[in-house]
C-alpha positions, -999 to +999 in steps of 0.1 A: +000+000+000+010+034-008+002+066+014-021+080-004-039+048-005-037+046+034-051+083+038-081+078+013-093+052+036-085+072+065-100+104+051-133+082+049-137+076+087-161+101+094-199+106+103-225+106+077-204+094+051-220+076+021-191+062+004-184+042+035-204+009+047-193-005+078-211-040+080-199-047+113-181-037+144-171-063+171-156-052+199-145-081+225-125-080+258-096-103+268-089-110+304-060-117+323-069-160+317-073-150+279-112-155+282-130-137+254-163-119+259-180-090+241-210-080+214-210-072+177-228-041+164-243-036+130-238-006+110-280+003+109-277+005+149-244+022+144-266+048+127-299+048+148-291+078+162-299+095+134-336+083+132-342+091+171-341+055+180-327+045+216-329+027+243-316-006+228-278-019+241-269-021+204-277+016+205-247+041+193-244+077+204-223+102+185-196+099+212-191+058+206-192+064+170-163+088+170-147+067+192-151+040+167-136+061+139-105+075+161-097+037+166-101+030+129-077+057+120-050+052+147-052+014+134-036+026+100-016+060+108+021+071+110+046+064+082+053+034+063+085+018+068+082+030+106+050+025+123+035+010+092+051-020+073+034-043+046+036-080+051+030-111+025+011-137+045+002-175+032-027-181+049-057-157+047-089-177+046-097-171+082-101-134+071-117-135+040-142-157+058-150-130+081-152-101+055-177-126+026-199-131+060-201-093+067-188-102+104-216-125+114-214-132+151-204-168+152-174-161+128-159-128+148-165-142+181-138-175+166-116-152+150-112-131+183-105-158+202-082-173+183-060-139+180-060-140+222-051-176+222-021-168+194-012-131+206+015-133+234+003-109+255-003-106+294-031-087+312-063-076+300-070-061+262-090-055+237-099-065+202-119-047+178-129-062+141-147-040+116-157-049+083-159-020+060-166-013+026-157+019+005-170+027-028-160+052-049-175+065-084-150+066-112-143+103-122-121+115-152-092+141-145-120+172-141-129+154-113-165+145-130-181+111-132-172+094-164-207+091-172-235+118-176-264+088-174-275+068-145-243+050-129-237+015-141-221-014-121-186-003-137-186+031-128-186+022-093-151+007-072-161-013-041-134-020-018-141-044+010-117-046+040-111-063+077-095-041+103-084-055+133-071-036+163-055-044+193-063-018+225-048-015+256-079-012+287-076+026+298-082+028+339-105+060+347-118+070+377-157+079+377-172+102+402-199+121+384-218+103+352-251+107+335-271+081+343-298+077+312-324+061+330-328+083+354-320+113+334-298+128+363-261+130+371-250+107+397-221+101+419-206+068+418-170+056+438-154+034+418-130+023+386-138+016+353-119+007+323-124+022+284-109+008+254-079+029+245-065+038+210-048+010+196-008-005+205-009-027+174-032-031+143-039-046+107-061-041+075-064-068+052-065-072+023-040-045+012-048-022-012-029-001-038-038+021-069-073+004-065-058-032-068-066-054-041-036-080-029-055-111-012-021-123+002-008-087+019-020-069+051-004-039+062+004-036+101+006-010+127+025-008+157+026+022+178+060+018+194+083+011+159+111+003+182+092-024+201+066-036+179+045-061+191+060-092+171+036-120+181+010-100+159+029-108+130+046-143+141+017-158+161-017-144+143-006-136+106+021-162+103+044-138+088+082-130+095+084-095+115+108-071+099+133-048+116+127-019+133+139+017+117+170+020+140+180-017+128+174-003+091+197+025+091+222+002+109+221-027+081+224+001+056+255+018+076+272-015+077+269-021+038+280+008+032+309+007+054+318-028+041+317-013+006+341+018+013+364-008+031+369-028-001+379+007-017+415-001-007+429+023-039+408+054-023+420+076+002+403+084+037+393+120+022+377+104-008+360+076+013+342+105+031+329+124+001+317+093-010+297+085+022+285+122+023+271+114-013+256+083-009+234+099+024+229+127+000+208+108-028+191+087-003+179+122+010+167+132-024+152+101-026+135+103+004+119+134-006+107+123-036+089+093-020+071+120+008+061+142-027+048+112-045+033+088-016+062+058-032+073+036-006+106+047-010+121+013-010+162+006-010+163-025-034+190-040-046+194-017-078+187+013-061+217+006-040+239-003-069+226+024-089+234+051-056+269+033-050+281+036-084+273+073-093+284+083-056+319+073-069+322+029-059+333+009-084+309-016-102+322-045-088+322-033-051+284-021-055+276-051-073+286-067-042+269-042-020+236-047-038+239-088-033+239-081+004+209-059+002+193-088-018+202-117+005+189-097+033+151-102+021+151-136+030+156-122+066+127-100+059+148-073+058+132-041+036+154-011+036+134+024+034+148+055+026+126+071+054+145+054+081+177+054+064+176+092+066+179+108+097+150+138+103+160+159+129+128+166+153+110+198+147+115+223+172+084+247+178+085+283+196+062+285+225+041+320+225+025+337+253-005+360+243-026+379+268-060+385+259-087+405+281-116+384+291-148+382+263-124+397+236-116+360+224-148+354+207-141+391+188-107+372+172-127+341+158-125+341+123-136+312+096-107+307+074-109+275+044-135+260+067-117+261+099-122+284+132-090+303+135-081+330+159-067+359+143-049+379+166-034+417+154+003+417+170+001+455+173-030+452+195-021+427+221+009+421+244+027+386+230+055+371+247+080+350+227+081+368+193 
């Protein structure tokens, strides 16, 4: 999957979106002893709020729906090669069965139990399953429908997918809450747990440029340096990829070994070659960010970079063979992980605004509510 494919799916997770159909949502709690319990909600029940229906345990209010979209968006967030990694899997019949059933209750519960038993996790957590369908009308370069008459079946592309999220159970203290039955605020001393945003997740199948790849999944890990490897190994049956830091280390080792083999070159020349290689990788990283490309450093790309930077053909070929051999260990090098990107520094600004003036400074710009502050009229510290 490319960045644009992921961003397109994320943009469609929003309230009252006719292009998105959520067939079913399964939320299951996994206890310390791996017992699974939960419930399944249907899309129509998710939207009952629009028809003014309530009182059912399957009723979803707006806050719950927004929380669901938060979890789904987070499940495919971050950068490819860092928090997001694509994997090829051999066995995917269970996931296809779930999608084809539109998240049938029995199938969903069985899959949740399968994950709980396979996953190497201690303590309690939640498994959130969602089968979604995204329909898109074909458009031309002007953004218009390709046909002026009634839409035919060929005008609409439908992508159906499963998102599986592994979420922590966050402890919260409740002192005051709204009792729906009594219709009043009640006081309760106790501790509750809520489903947090996912620590790991995956979307199946992977979709790229409108094409579906049945044997590929995109896996999300909140902590890129400490991923939940059990999700990849035990649940999906694949080989985990190395972290971004490990990728950078592997690339630098290959580069250093290549420079060591350049016995005829001086130390100064080797330093210049190393700087040139890093600059070319940085250029590729910029291009990948602008185009949404994956930015993978395969054997041919490494060879071309090394040769164009001044490394001899034979040494560059050996480096390329090393990159090729690393694939057997599921070592895929991403330009974004090779390039060091310093963290952004933000300037802190303090503004003193008299009480009652804030509403006067609000403006809607580009459809968003903004606070516009004339710098000559107020005391601003930090600029």
